[in-house]
N, C-alpha and C positions, 0 to 999 in steps of 0.2 A: 503495500499499501505507500502511496505519495503519503509525505506531512506526515506519517505516524514515526513517532519517535525507533527508535531501534530496540532498544535498550528496553523499553516498556516504562520508561520514567516520567508516565504523561499522571499524575495521580490527585486523583480528585483531591479540593480541599477537607471534605468529608472525612476521607482515607488517612491525609495524614493527622487531622485533628485526633483522630482514631487509635493511629500510630501510638502518637505524643501523650495522648493520655494512659495506653494501656501503660508505655516505658515509665511514666509517673508511677503508677500507682501498684510496678515490678519493682521501682526501686523506693518506694514506701513501703512493703511488704517486708522488703528486704533491710526493713532499718526495724522495724519491727521484730523481725526477727533475731539481729543479730540483740536485741536489746534486750529480750527475752530472761536472762541466765541473770541480768546487772537489777537485781532487787532493790536493792539499796536504791543506785541510780537513777532508777523509774519513780521510787517515791518520793527521794529529792528535786525532783525534776516534777513530781505532780506537786508536790508540799507551793513549788515555787510557782506553780501555774493556777493553783486557787490564793493565791494570796495579792497576783495581783489581779484578779476579780474581785475578791472579796476588799483590797484599798480601794480599788477602780467603783466598789460600789457604796463605799463609806463616804470616800468624795466626793460622789454624785449627790450623794443622799436620794436617791430613786430606785428604782425596778429590783423592787421590792418585791411584787407577785413572780417575777424571772427566777428569784433568789430561793422559793419560798416551790417553785415549781421543782427546783434545783433538787431541794432540801426531799423536796419527795422523791425524785426519782435515786437519790444518793439511800435510802432510807430504800428502798426498792432492793439496790444490787445488794447491800448490803447484807439483808434478808437472806439472798443467793448465796450470799459467799459465807455465808453462815451455815445454813444449811445443807445437811445432805445430799449428794444427788438422788441414790432412792428413796422416799420418805418412809418408814418406819411405819407409819400408822395406816398407809395406803397400800404398802405391799405384801402381793398374796405368796405366802413362804413357797410358793414352787414357781415365783420368778426367776429364781436364783441367789447370789449373794446379799444380804443387810448387813446392817448395824449389828454387832455384838451386845447382845439384851442381858447376857449370863455368865458368871465368873471363867465357868467352863466352856461356853462359845471358843470357837476360832475367831487369830485373831485376824480382824480385817481393818486396814488405815482406811481414811477417814475421806471420802472423796466430796467434795462440792458439788453443789448443784454450777454453781459461779466461779470457775478457775482462776484464782492468786490474779494471773496474767488477763482473764476478760475485762476481771476486773476493776483492775487500776486502768487496760483502755478503754472502758466505758467511762470511768470517771473522770477521768481526765479530758475526755472529750466533751463531755458533757459539759465540765470546765468552759470549755475554750469557744463550743458552741452558747455556753449561756453570756460568757464574755465579748461573743461578736453580740448578740441581741442587745449588750447595752449602748449601742452607737445607734443604733433605731427607737426613734421616740413614741412611735405607736405598742410599747414593751414597756413604755412607765406607766404603769395603769397607777393612779393616785387612789393607795389603797393605806386604811391606820397598821402599820408594820407590827406593833408590840401584839396585836391580834390576830395575824400570821403565821408570828414567832409561838405564842402559848400554842396554837391550837397543832403546830407543830413540833414544839416537847409533848404533846399530848401524843399523840400518835406514836413518835418514838418512842415514848415509855410504855405504851399501849402493848406496841410490837413487842420490842425488848422483853416486856414480861414475857410473854407470849412464848416466844426464840426458847428463852431460860428454860420457864418449864418444860417446852420439848426436848431442851441439852439434858437437863437432871430426869426426866422419864426416859427416856431410850438411852440417858449414861452414854453419851457422844462429850468430845471438845473438838472443833472443828481446826481448834489449833496447835501443829504441831512444831518445833526447835530443829527439826532436820532429822537425817537419819541419827542412831541411836548410835555410839561409840563406845567402843571397849578399849579399855587401855592396857591391858594385859597383865594386871597386878597377877602376883601369888592368891590361894584361896586364903580365907584367913585362917585362923587356929581353931575357931569354932566350926569352922567348916571342914579343913583336913581332919578333925579329932572324929568325926562322923563317918569316915569312910571309912570301911575295914582294913584291921592289919591282917601282913601275913605273918 
């Protein structure tokens, strides 16, 4: 064909944009994957983002409804983070492994409904979105903020009380300090005295 480029270099703008967005999303996912093992650094970055948001809301004295919505979303994420992946109340015994409820049960590690990385990612993204919303006056709805704060605290207390009751009832702790390490010390004299002698 006459006039057609030899190498197929004729790329439509839509194709170029989709390629560019694919490259950007690939690079973004690569950065997220690299940040996964650096838990302390990720949470420090989150504290910085949250501090910037809180400082902005404090300085402009507005956007309390955005902060309230953010607080409700954070509460929802926190419940997912503290809850087991399979709720023992609704799980049928034939469905597979569950949390151990007796001392004689086999040990099973706690698996969260919302893993730590997804919790961090969702909460950080929520603060970033809320920060961007503070630049649009349409979201600055005039409200009496002490009522919102009181209502949110009431929701938090009731929800956490229910969650703690659930944790006590099914005897699980959603936090661990990592893999248990053994230092290889010798057995104590009381343990060695219980061993049979030749």
